[in-house]
Structures are given as C-alpha cells and as structure tokens.
N, C-alpha and C positions, 0 to 999 in steps of 0.2 A: 504494501500500499502505498502510496507517494501522499508528498501533500501538491492538494487538489488546490491552486491558488487564484482559478479562474475566476472571473466577476461576470456575473449578469448581466443582461439589463433587467431593468425596472419601471415602473408606470411610470417613473418621472427621471430618468434616463431614452428613452426609447421616446424615437422622433420619427416621422412619416418620409421613407424614403432611406429611410437604414438598410443595409445591404447585410441578409445572413453567410455566415462564412460555408463556400461550395462544400455536398460530402458527394464523393465520389462513389459507388459500390460494383464491384465487379461482380458481377452476373453471372456464378457459375455452373453450370447441373445438376452439384449437390446441392448448394442456395436454393434453387431454385424448387426444387421437389421438395425438399423438406420444411420447407417453410409451407408447403403446398398438403401435404400430411400434418404436421406441423397446428395449421390453422384446420384442419378437417377434413377441406377440401380435397377428395379423390376423384375428380372429374379426367380422363384420363389424359388430356393436353396439357397437362400439367406434368406427366409423367412417363409419359408413354409416347417415344418418337416415331413409331411407325401407326400408333391407332390416330395422333395426330398428325400426319403428312395423309392418315386417310381422309381425314375430317378436313383438307384445302390445308394445313398451317406449315410451314418449313419445316418447324421443328416445337419441342414444349415450348410453353410459355409463363410468364409470370402471373401470378392469379393475382386479386385485386386484392383481397383483401392481406394478403403479401404490399404490395404495393399502399396498401393503406399504412400500416406500421413505418414502413420507409420513412411516410410523409410526417409522422409523427412525430417518432426518432429524430429526424432531422431539426425540426421545427421544438423539439425540445433539449438537443443536443447546445444550444443555441439561446433558450430562456432560462434554461437549471433544476434545478429539479422545484425550485419553491411555484413552477407557472404551475398551469392547471388548465387544461385544454376545452372546450366550449362544445364547440363545433368542427365538424372535418367537411368539407364542400369541395368534390374532387372530381373531374373529368378521367377515363380513362383514352390515351391515344395509341400509337403505333402497341404492338408488343413489344416486351422486354423477352431477349433468347437468348440464352447459352450463350456465354464469348462475349456480350453485349455487358457494354460500360454506361453507367447510368451516371448523369450527373447532375444532380442536386440545386438549385437555388432558391435563393427566395429575397421578399423585399418586404418593408414595412407596408401595407397599404393604409390602414387608419389606426389612429387611435381616437376611441374613442370617449366622449365625455364622463362614463363609466371605472372610465380606465382599462377597459378591454382594447385589448388590442389583434388587429388585422394583417395576417401574414400572406401575400401571394405568392404561391407552393410551382416550381417547374421541375419535373424528373426526364432530362432528355437522352437520348442513348441516338444509335449513329440513324437509325429513319427519323428521328423527330423530334416531337413532346410527348412520350409516355402516359405521362399528368400532369395535369393543369389544374389550381383552383387554389381553394383559402384557407384559410384556419386561423380560427379566432378562440383567442385564454386570454388568459388573468395569468400577469408577470406580476411576480415578489415584490410588496411594497417597497423593501429600504430604499 
C-alpha cells in the first residue's frame, strides 16, 4: 500500500470545461469474455467467435454492461471516493472487438445549482465512437 496523495475535484473547485484525464483500455479477448460472464450476459456474440461470425459480426464484442462499468470507472477515477454517481445516460456506437483499444475522454459540461456535476464522456476505438453520453454525479464537499 502506498501513499495516495492525489487530490480530487470538489463542488467548489470544478468548473465547466475541465477535462478529465484520459483512460486507455486495451480490449483483450479475455477481458471481453470475462466481463460478459461476470455480468451474467451469456449471449454467444460475447464469447463464441464462430457463432458471432454466423450472426454477421467479424468477432465477439464487448457487452453494454461492461461498457457501462468502464464509464463509471472512468468518471469515479477522476472524481474520487467521496463522489456519488446519480445518473448515467449512454449510447452505444461501434463495437469494441478483441485487439482494439478504447480511449475514454471526458469534459465537465455543467455544474448545477444543487452542486451536481454533469460530465460528457466518450469512448472511442479505431472504428469510431463506441460510447458517448453523460454522467451526473455529486462530488465531495471539501
């Protein structure tokens, strides 16, 4: 265990336009299969390459529950342990296939009068946008 001296944004410090640190996620076959099983999504397109191809996909691809989890991780890595996610509104685009790399980026879009923060998020791979949307959260008060 090390000293985690990172500082996290607070309601008083965050401003519209603040950029979140990028998060690069290497999309291995193991990650796609394991997260699909962990989220109890047994659809064959998430773990069986032959059946995925029979259904018109070039390979297996990531499920939406995993994408949603990465969106939450991305925002809370920035916001810190005192933050609370209030709402996630995402839209899927192109699939995440094994061997791809998803780059998560984000920007503070609004700071509401009640102190909640709205962050616009984007996860893109070589094909384009995999996920776009917004996350509404309450930050720590300090």
